[in-house]
C-alpha positions as CSV (number, residue, x, y, z in Angstrom):
1,M,-4.9,-29.1,-15.3
2,K,-6.7,-26.4,-13.4
3,K,-6.0,-25.6,-9.7
4,L,-8.0,-23.5,-7.4
5,I,-6.1,-21.4,-4.8
6,S,-6.9,-18.5,-2.5
7,I,-4.9,-15.8,-0.8
8,D,-6.1,-13.2,1.7
9,L,-5.2,-9.6,0.6
10,K,-5.1,-6.9,3.2
11,A,-4.1,-3.2,3.5
12,D,-4.4,-0.4,6.0
13,L,-5.9,1.9,3.4
14,G,-7.1,1.5,-0.2
15,F,-8.4,3.6,-3.1
16,L,-10.1,1.9,-6.0
17,K,-10.9,4.9,-8.0
18,K,-14.2,5.2,-9.8
19,P,-13.9,6.9,-13.3
20,D,-16.4,9.5,-12.3
21,I,-16.3,12.3,-9.7
22,N,-19.1,13.3,-7.3
23,E,-19.4,16.8,-5.8
24,G,-15.7,17.4,-6.1
25,I,-14.7,14.1,-4.4
26,Y,-13.0,11.2,-6.1
27,L,-14.9,8.1,-5.0
28,T,-13.7,4.6,-4.4
29,Y,-15.3,1.3,-5.3
30,N,-16.3,-0.6,-2.1
31,M,-15.5,-4.1,-3.5
32,M,-12.3,-5.1,-5.1
33,H,-12.9,-5.8,-8.8
34,K,-11.2,-8.1,-11.3
35,P,-9.0,-5.5,-13.2
36,V,-7.6,-4.3,-9.9
37,L,-6.9,-7.9,-8.8
38,L,-5.2,-8.7,-12.1
39,G,-3.0,-5.6,-11.6
40,I,-1.9,-6.8,-8.2
41,L,-1.2,-10.2,-9.5
42,G,0.7,-8.7,-12.4
43,A,2.9,-6.7,-10.0
44,I,3.6,-9.8,-8.0
45,V,4.8,-11.8,-11.1
46,G,6.7,-8.9,-12.6
47,L,4.4,-7.8,-15.5
48,E,4.4,-4.3,-16.8
49,G,1.5,-1.9,-16.3
50,Y,0.4,1.1,-18.4
51,R,3.3,2.1,-20.6
52,E,1.8,3.3,-23.9
53,K,-1.2,5.5,-24.5
54,N,-4.2,3.7,-26.2
55,K,-2.8,0.3,-25.3
56,L,-3.9,-2.2,-22.6
57,P,-1.4,-3.0,-19.9
58,D,0.7,-6.1,-20.3
59,Y,-0.6,-7.7,-17.0
60,Y,-4.2,-7.5,-18.3
61,I,-3.4,-9.0,-21.7
62,Q,-1.6,-12.0,-20.1
63,L,-3.8,-12.6,-17.1
64,K,-7.3,-11.7,-18.2
65,N,-8.4,-15.3,-18.8
66,I,-7.8,-16.3,-15.2
67,R,-11.1,-16.8,-13.5
68,V,-11.4,-15.2,-10.0
69,G,-13.7,-15.2,-7.0
70,I,-13.7,-12.3,-4.6
71,Q,-14.9,-12.5,-1.0
72,P,-14.8,-9.5,1.3
73,L,-13.4,-10.1,4.8
74,Q,-14.4,-8.3,8.0
75,A,-16.8,-6.0,6.1
76,K,-19.9,-5.0,8.0
77,N,-22.8,-6.1,5.9
78,G,-20.5,-6.1,2.9
79,N,-19.3,-2.5,3.4
80,F,-15.9,-1.3,4.5
81,L,-15.4,1.8,6.5
82,K,-14.6,4.8,4.4
83,S,-13.1,8.3,5.1
84,V,-12.5,11.4,3.0
85,V,-9.0,12.8,2.9
86,E,-8.1,16.3,1.5
87,Y,-4.7,17.3,0.3
88,N,-3.0,20.0,-1.8
89,N,-1.7,19.5,-5.3
90,S,0.6,22.3,-6.6
91,V,2.1,20.6,-9.7
92,G,1.0,20.3,-13.3
93,Y,-2.4,21.5,-14.2
94,A,-3.0,22.4,-10.5
95,S,-0.7,25.4,-10.9
96,L,-3.4,27.0,-13.1
97,E,-5.7,27.2,-10.0
98,K,-6.1,30.3,-8.0
99,G,-3.0,30.6,-5.8
100,G,-1.3,27.8,-7.9
101,N,-2.8,25.1,-5.7
102,L,-5.5,22.6,-6.2
103,I,-7.3,21.0,-3.3
104,I,-8.0,17.3,-3.9
105,K,-10.6,15.2,-2.0
106,E,-10.6,11.4,-2.1
107,Q,-12.7,8.8,-0.5
108,I,-10.6,6.0,0.8
109,L,-11.3,2.5,2.2
110,I,-10.2,1.7,5.8
111,Q,-8.6,-1.7,6.3
112,P,-9.9,-3.4,3.2
113,A,-9.5,-7.1,3.1
114,F,-10.5,-9.8,0.6
115,R,-10.1,-13.5,0.1
116,C,-9.3,-13.9,-3.6
117,F,-9.9,-17.2,-5.3
118,L,-7.8,-17.9,-8.5
119,E,-8.3,-20.7,-10.9
120,L,-4.8,-21.3,-12.4
121,D,-3.6,-23.5,-15.2
122,A,-0.9,-25.8,-14.0
123,Q,0.4,-26.2,-17.5
124,E,0.8,-22.5,-18.3
125,N,4.3,-21.3,-17.3
126,L,3.3,-17.8,-16.2
127,Q,0.4,-19.0,-14.0
128,V,2.7,-21.6,-12.4
129,R,5.2,-18.9,-11.6
130,L,2.4,-16.8,-10.2
131,M,1.2,-19.6,-8.0
132,D,4.7,-20.2,-6.7
133,S,5.2,-16.5,-5.9
134,L,2.0,-16.4,-4.0
135,R,2.8,-19.5,-2.1
136,K,6.3,-18.1,-1.1
137,S,5.0,-14.6,-0.4
138,E,7.4,-13.1,-3.0
139,A,6.8,-10.2,-5.4
140,D,8.8,-8.8,-8.3
141,Y,7.2,-5.4,-7.8
142,L,5.6,-4.0,-4.6
143,P,1.8,-4.4,-5.0
144,Y,-0.5,-1.7,-3.7
145,F,-4.1,-1.1,-3.1
146,G,-5.0,1.5,-5.8
147,K,-2.3,4.1,-4.9
148,N,1.5,3.7,-4.5
149,E,1.4,4.8,-0.9
150,F,-1.2,2.1,0.0
151,S,0.9,-1.0,0.1
152,L,-0.7,-4.3,0.6
153,W,0.3,-7.8,1.8
154,W,-1.2,-11.3,1.5
155,H,-1.1,-14.4,3.6
156,D,-2.9,-17.7,4.1
157,F,-2.2,-19.3,0.8
158,R,-4.6,-22.3,0.3
159,E,-5.2,-24.9,-2.4
160,Y,-8.6,-26.5,-2.7
161,D,-10.4,-29.4,-4.3
162,Y,-13.5,-28.0,-6.0
163,Q,-16.4,-29.1,-8.3
164,P,-19.3,-27.5,-10.0
165,F,-22.4,-27.0,-7.8
166,D,-25.2,-29.4,-8.8
167,F,-28.2,-27.3,-7.5
168,T,-29.7,-30.2,-5.6
169,E,-30.3,-28.0,-2.5
170,D,-30.7,-24.3,-1.5
171,Y,-27.3,-22.5,-1.1
172,V,-25.4,-19.5,0.2
173,V,-22.7,-17.8,-2.0
174,T,-19.8,-16.5,0.1
175,T,-18.2,-14.4,-2.7
176,I,-19.7,-11.5,-4.7
177,F,-21.7,-12.8,-7.6
178,M,-23.1,-11.3,-10.8
179,K,-26.7,-10.0,-10.6
180,S,-29.1,-11.1,-13.3
181,K,-32.8,-11.0,-14.0
182,E,-33.1,-14.4,-12.3
183,V,-31.5,-13.0,-9.1
184,I,-34.0,-10.1,-9.1
185,R,-36.9,-12.5,-9.7
186,E,-35.7,-14.6,-6.7
187,M,-35.6,-11.5,-4.5
188,V,-39.2,-10.7,-5.5
189,Q,-40.5,-14.2,-4.9
190,R,-38.9,-14.3,-1.5
191,K,-40.1,-10.8,-0.8
192,I,-36.5,-9.6,-0.2
193,I,-37.2,-5.9,-0.5
194,L,-35.1,-4.5,2.3
195,P,-31.3,-4.5,2.4
196,F,-31.4,-5.9,5.9
197,A,-33.8,-8.5,7.4
198,M,-33.7,-10.7,10.5
199,N,-33.9,-14.4,10.3
200,G,-33.5,-16.0,13.8
201,D,-30.4,-14.5,15.5
202,E,-28.5,-13.8,12.3
203,P,-28.9,-10.3,10.6
204,K,-29.4,-10.7,6.9
205,F,-28.1,-8.3,4.4
206,M,-27.8,-7.8,0.6
207,S,-25.6,-5.2,-1.0
208,F,-25.2,-4.2,-4.7
209,E,-22.4,-2.6,-6.6
210,E,-21.6,-2.1,-10.3
211,L,-18.0,-3.2,-10.8
212,P,-15.6,-3.5,-13.7
213,V,-15.0,-7.0,-15.0
214,G,-12.5,-6.2,-17.8
215,F,-11.8,-3.7,-20.5
216,H,-13.4,-3.0,-23.8
217,E,-10.4,-3.7,-26.0
218,Q,-11.1,-1.0,-28.6
219,L,-12.4,1.8,-26.4
220,L,-10.0,0.9,-23.5
221,Q,-12.8,1.6,-21.0
222,Y,-14.1,-0.5,-18.2
223,E,-16.7,-3.1,-19.0
224,K,-19.0,-3.4,-16.0
225,R,-21.5,-5.8,-14.5
226,S,-23.8,-5.5,-11.4
227,F,-22.8,-7.6,-8.5
228,V,-24.5,-8.8,-5.3
229,Y,-23.0,-9.7,-1.9
230,T,-25.4,-11.3,0.5
231,N,-25.7,-13.9,3.3
232,F,-29.3,-14.8,2.2
233,T,-30.0,-18.4,1.3
234,L,-30.8,-18.7,-2.3
235,G,-33.2,-21.2,-3.8
236,K,-31.9,-24.2,-5.8
237,D,-34.0,-23.1,-8.8
238,L,-31.8,-20.0,-9.1
239,R,-29.0,-21.4,-11.3
240,L,-26.2,-18.9,-11.2
241,E,-23.4,-19.4,-13.6
242,G,-19.9,-20.3,-12.4
243,L,-20.8,-21.7,-9.0
244,Y,-18.5,-24.1,-7.3
245,Q,-18.5,-26.2,-4.1
246,V,-15.1,-25.8,-2.5
247,Q,-13.6,-28.2,0.0
248,E,-13.5,-26.7,3.6
249,Q,-15.3,-23.6,2.4
250,H,-18.6,-22.8,3.9
251,G,-21.0,-21.9,1.1
252,L,-20.2,-21.6,-2.6
253,I,-18.0,-19.3,-4.7
254,Q,-18.6,-17.8,-8.1
255,L,-15.7,-17.8,-10.6
256,F,-15.9,-15.2,-13.4
C-alpha cells in the first residue's frame, strides 16, 4: 500500500552544485532536485553515499523508485536569494597555483526551504523505516544542503489522502512540474509570453529550470528534464502526467 507524506526541509544556506562552471564561479541550482533529495533521505535512514569510483551511491540505488514532489517555500516568484562567497583553497591541486593558493567562488542559496512530498510503500521495510525516522525527526547521519557545513533540518511531518486528478476543471500546480510540448502550447494559446503578469491583485509568475531527475546508470551522469514552477491557472485540456489532488493541499502536486 502506498502512502503520501510530506516534510518541510529548511537550511540557513545551501549549495546545489551545477556540474558546469560560469566565469570562474561554481553555480547552484535554484530548485532542489530529486537526486539531492534522495541523498538527504539516504543520510536520514543511514544509507551510504559515494564510496567507489564508477559506481552509483547506495542511497540512490535503494531509493530511486520513490516518487517525489517538490514545492519551494518562501521563494519570491520561485527564486531564492543568492550570494557569492569567495574563499581560499591551499590544499591538493590548489598548491600548484601561483602562491600555492586557489581562490574559489561559489554561488549559494540563502535560506532555501522546500515542502517535499514522498510516495512511500508501506510494505517495503526500508521505506517504512524512513517514514518512521521522518515522523520522529531522527537521522542516522547528519543531512546537509549540498555541503557538509550547510546542515539542514525538517519539521511538519504530514500524511495525506490523495487521488489522481481527473481533469474536470482548470487547475493550479503547487509543486514544480515537468515541462513538455503541451505546456509550451498552453503558454502560447494563453499568450503567456512574459515571466510575470498581473491578474487582479495577485502577481503571476512562471519560472523555468533544467534539473536532474536521476543518473544515467552507465555514464554515471545526471539525466535532466526541464521544469516549470508557476501560479498560473492551467487549462483542463493540458493533461500533465503524475498529477494528484491532495487532501488539505491547495492546488495539485506532480509526483515523478
